[in-house]
N, C-alpha and C positions, 0 to 999 in steps of 0.2 A: 365762363365766357369764352374760353378758347374753343369749346366744343360747338358753339353756335355758328352755323355757316353764314356766309353772305346771304342776306335776306332780299335785297333789292336787285333784281335781275338786270336792270339797266346799269347800275353801278358795276355789277359783276362783268358785264360785257366790256365796259370801259376799262376796267382793271386788267382784263385779258387782252387789251389792244384791239378789240373788235368793235365794229359799229353796232349800235343798239337800235332796235326796231320797236316802235310804239304806234298807237293809233288813238285818236279821239274816239270815245265811246258814247253813243247815245244811251238813254236810260231804258230803252225798250229791252225787255229781259232776254228775248231770244238772241238778238244781236250782241248784247252785253256778254252773254254766256258763250256765244260762238267766238268772240274775240278772246275771252279768257281761256278758251280751249285751244286756240291757235298758238303757233310757236313765236309769239311776241315776247319781248323782254318786259314790257310794261304797257299799261293802258291809262288813258287820261279821261276821267269823267269830265264832260264838257258842261260848265256852268257859267261861262262868261256870256254866251249868247242865248242861253235858255234860263228860265227862272232858277235862282239859287234856292236850294231846298236841302237843309242839312239832314232831314229825315230820308230824302231820296239818296243822299250819299251813303247813309247807313244801310239802306235797303240794297244799294248796288254792291256794297262790300259783302253783304251776306250772300247775295245771289251768285257771286263769282267764286265762292268757296267750293272747292272740289276735294273732298276729303280722300277720295280714292287716289287721286293723283298725288296728293301730299303723302299718303301712306306708302304708295309705290316708290316715291322718290326717297323716302326715309328722311325727310327734311321738313322743318316747319316753314321754309321759305315758300312763298306763294309762287306757283308756276309763272304767273304774270303779275308784276308788281302794280298795284293800283295807285294812281295819282290823280290829281284834280287840277283843272284850270279854274281859278276863282274869278268872280265878276269884276272886282275893282281895278281901275287903272292904277299904275304905279303912283301917280301923284295923289291918289286918294288915301294911300297908306292905311288901309283898313286891316289892322292886326287881328281884330276879333274874328274875322272869317278864317284866317290862317289857323288860329287857335282852335276853332270848332272842328275844322276838317282834320287837323292833326290828331285831335282828341278822339275822333271817330276811328282813326287807324290808317289813314293813307300814308304812303311812303314818299310822297313828294308833292310839291305845289308848283304849278306853272303860273307865273305872275305876268299878266298882260301889260303892255305899254310902259315898260321901264325905260326911262330916258335920262336919268341923272344918277350921280354917285349917291346922293341922299336917298333916292327911291330904292336903289339896289341894296344899300345898307339896311334900310327898313325891311326889305323882303327877307334878307338873310336873318336879321335879328328876330323877326316874327316866327321863324322856323326853329328857334333855339330856346332852350331853357336858360335862365340866368345862372351864372357861376361867379365865384369870388374874383375880384380883380387880381390878376397875377396868376390865376389858374391856367393850365394848358388850354390853348385854343380859345382864349378869352374874347378876342375881337373878331367880328362885331359882337358886342354884348347881347345876350339873349333877353327876350322879354315875353316869352310864352308863359302863360299861366299854368299852374300845376294841377292837372287832373288826368293822370295817366291810366286810370283803371280800365276803361274800355279799349284804349289803344294797345296797352300791354297784353290784354287778353286776346285781342285780335291777332297780334304778332306772335302769340304763343310764348311770351317771356314773363318772368317775374317782373315786378315793378322796378326793382333795382337794375336788373339787366336791361329793361326797356330804357331807363334813364341813360345808361351807358351807350346804347345804340341809337337813341332818338336825337341825333345831332346831324349837322349837315356835312356831307361829303363833297369835296375831298379835304376841306379844312380839317376835319377830324377823320382820320383814316378808318376809325371804327364806325363812323356814322352811316346810317341807312336812309337818311332823308335827302332827297334831291331838291334844291332850290333852283328852279329853272326860270330864267328871265326871258321875256320876249322883247326884241327890238323892233319897233313898229313905226317910228318916226325918224326923220333925218336928224332931229336933235339927239336921239338915242344913238344913231350911227356916229355922229360927231363925238359924243361923250363915251362911247364904248371903250376905247383904250384906257381912259381914266377909270372907268368903272372896274374893268378887269384888273387894273394895276392896284387899285385902292381898296377893293372890297373882296376879301377872301371868303370862300364859302359858296360861290356860285358854281353849281354843278354842271350847267349847260346853258347855252344861249340858243333860243329858237328865233328864226327870222319870220316876222309877221308880214309875209309878202303882200297880202291884201291891203292892210292898213298902210304899209309903206308905200305901195303904189298910189293909194289915195293921197297921201301926204305929198307925193311928187307930182300930183295932177294928172296921172295916167292910170285911172282905176282898173285893176285887174289885168293890166297889160304887162304880164310878167316877162315878156321878151323885150320890153322897151329898154334902150340903152341906159337910161337913168336908173331904172330898177336894177338892171344887171350890175351897174357900177356900185350902187349902194350895197347890194348883196355881197359883192366881192370885197368891199371894205369891211363888212362884218366878219366874213370868213377869214380874212387876213388877220384881223385883230384876235379872233379866237385861236388861230394857229399860233400867233406870236405868244400868247399867254397860256397855251396848251389847255384851252377850255373847249370841250366838245361843242360843235356847232350843229344845230338842227334845222331841218327844212320840212315844212308841211307840204302837202300836195305832191308827195313822192309817189307818183303813179308809175305804171310799168314803163312808160316811155322816158322817164326821167331818172330812174334809179341808178342806171349804169353811170351816167354823167355825174350825178351827185356823189356817188362813191369815189369816182376818179378824182373829183375836186377836193375830197377830204372831208366831206360832211360825215359826222360820226353819230348823228341821231336822225333817223329817217322816220317820218310820220306818214304811213300809208292810209288810204281811205278806209273808213269803217264798213267794209263789205264782207260778205260771208265767203266769197270765193278766194280772197287773199292772193290774187294774182301778183300784185306789186310786192307783197311781203315775200312770197315764195321766190320771185325773181331776184329780189334784193339779197335774200339769204344765199341763193345759188351764186350770184356774182361776187359776193364777199367771201365765199368759201365756207359759209356757215350752214349750208344745206345738209 
């Protein structure tokens, strides 16, 4: 185990005190592979607003494999860690979808519309295998079913090594799975301090600006004072509990401000030119 490097590049950036850069990825193969070849830390297969298809997830994972880059790096860590945004809202608590995508081999799950402590606990629990009460990192108790063969093979680990690494970070420092929650309603904004105080295992919080602005009655008016105030409340809670805060729509005109304000997870648009990504890396000193 000691010889296995950090596999999840987003976690690696966080541990090194750096902002991490990711992008939502469409299933179109050319764009998918272009994102996988860019200097991102991670990519998120988008399946909240497109049809959920576990076979497409498996195809996507296969298409982004680049054996030459892996061989040149001398590491089994994927150059860009694949994750997925799943369809159900937090209140639906669909653990079976989390189980399917983790068994396919993804390194993290983005959970939309998390607004309560119970929903957040369910999200973390769904990303974890069960363990005996009293074992290290027991809470929140895991409920993921046991079927590691495909995921362990995709990660390049034995099944026992996969079990040791297939846990949520930062709750388990050895974990390679990111449980990322999205705050997208004012109810979630109000409850976020309790969520972060009571639910260990949340790897990052992403602000769902679009839905948040809808909930505030000012759809897509991201500069509206009400939206700005809600965003600052989320960012403040994340800073207080030292949980990376993420922002989508991190275009070229926004990345400098976002970095200065302390956002640690920037989601740039899924484009092939990567202007926002390159600008963000330069401004953060990671170019």
